[in-house]
N, C-alpha and C positions, 0 to 999 in steps of 0.2 A: 373313657365309656367303653364296658365290654357289650360288645356285639353277642347277642346271642343266636342270629343268622335261622330267624323261626319265621316262616311266611305261613300264612292264612290263605292256603288256597282254597279252603272251601266257603269261603265269601260269597260268591256268586251265586252257590246253592242254599248253605245256611243262613245267610245275611250277615251284614246289612246289605239289602238289594239296591244295586241301580235302578230308576225304573225301568229303565228296558227289557230288565232283566225279571220283572214280577210276572209272574204265573196265573196269578188267581186277584179276583177283584175281593177288598179286603176294605173295610171301612177306616179311614183315617181322617186325624186332623193333618191339614194342608197349611204349611207354612211356609209355601214357595219351593224353595231347595230340599228341606227337610219334610217328610212327611211321617207322623207317628201314631202306632195302632191305636186303634181307638177302643181302650179298655177302662172297664170299671174301677180297679186299682190304682191308676194314675192320676195326680195331682199335675197340670202342665201350666206354667208360668213362663213368660216369655222374658229375656233380659235386652233394654234398650240401652243405647249410648246414649247420658243425657244431653251431650253435648251435640249431637247431629241428629238427635230423636230416631235414628236407625235401630231395627232388631239384631242385636249379634248376636245370640247364643238361645236355644230351646232349654229349658230346664223340668225336668221332672220329677216328683217324688214318688216314690214308689218303696214300699216294704222297709219304712224306716231309712232308706238310703236317697241322697240325691244326685241325679245324672244331669250333667251338661254335654250338651252336644252342639259342635260349630262344626261347619264343613265349608272345604277350599278350593279354590280351583288347582288342579294339577295338570302338568303335562300327561298325555297319552302314555302309558306302557311305563312311567318313571314313579318310583315311590317316594314319597316327602317323608315317610316315618323315620326313617334313621336320621336324617339332618335335624328334624324337628325334636326326635325325642334326645337327641344330645343338647337341643337348644334349651330345652325345661328342665334337663339337669341342671346344665349351669347358671340356669335363673334359681336353679331352689336352691345350689349352693351359694349365690352370691347373696340369696335372702337368709343366710343362715341355716337353710335345710338341710337334708339327707335324702341321697334316692338311693334305691335299691332295684336294679333291673330285675324282672322275676317274667315268666311263662305262663301265661293265665290263657284263658279261651278265645282270645284273639290275636295269640302269637304274643312278641315283645310286650309288654309292660313296664312302667314306671311306680312303683311304690315310692312316696314322700312324705315324709314327717319333718314338719316344722314346731320349735319349740312355741311356745306361746310368746315369749320374751321376745323370739325372732321379728314376730307381727304383731308387737307393742300391744300385747296381753298380757296382764302379770298373773293370768292364772296356770296353774302348773302342768295341769294335763295337756301333751302337747298334739298337734293338729294332724289327720293322716289323711292324705287323698291318691288315688291311683290315678294315670293316666294312660290310656289305651288309644291306639292310634289305628286307623284302618283303612288303607289305599284301594282306591276303585277304579273306575276308567273316568279318568279325566277329574275326578275329584280326591279327596282327603277327608275323612272324618276322626275329627279331635273330640275325644269323650273324656269327661272327667267325674270321676265318681267320689262320692264320702259317704260317713254312714256306714250302717249295720253290713252291709253289703261286704266290706272290708275285711271283716272278721267271721261272718256268719254264712256257712253255706247254703243255707237256702236264700236269704236275702241274695247271693250274689247269684245264684240261680235265676232267680226272679227278673234281676237288674240285668242279666244277660241275655234272656228272652225278649225284654224289651228291645236291648239294643240291636238283636237280630232281627225284630221285627220293623226297623227304622229303613224307610225307603230314600233313595237319595235323589231329585231330580235336578241334575246339573245344568240342564237348556244347552242351547248350541250357541250363546252368545260366546264369542272368544276373550278370555279373562286372563289376566297374567297368573303365573304361579303364585297361590299360597293367599291371594286375596280370597277374603269372606266372599260367598256367595248368599244371593240377597235372601233375606228371611221377610216374610209379610205377616203383620197381624192379620188372621183368618175374622171374617164378619163373624159379629156375635161374641166375638173377645170383650172382656171387661175392659174397661180403662185402664186398668192397672196390667194390664197384660195378662190376666190370669183365665182359664178356660174351666 
């Protein structure tokens, strides 16, 4: 895998932010370790592991695109993204897909393409998605994007703005690297996990 050696030093100023870096009070949907801006254009749902009943991701629909957010514990001062990026690329290849490294708004990104036959779908059109990784202080945010934001610059701008508005609340508990930080169903969420 090609190392694009691109850093994202603007994270602490442009977002996504750590809760300790938040400089103003904004309305958020609070899911525990992930806080999502309260915007009228967002449709938010929570993805739940059917085996454990634990919330494992926050999914957002906006600008004809879907954005999946997951946040993991990370050692202080270390970047998990290069290793995770290589692991994702290998996983995509094992499933018969192709990956293309690219530079995006958040640094190194992976653009992935799956043929429908590789995922058990007989239709012709391939499936595309983009993986974004953001290293923060003691956390790592993995973002998966599908839909219009992959090809439409206006939709991509909206999605980037939503990602920049996310705030991570790492908490103080010691956790092993790569362990999913806890997500919670907020009061008032529907039983389906939709807001």
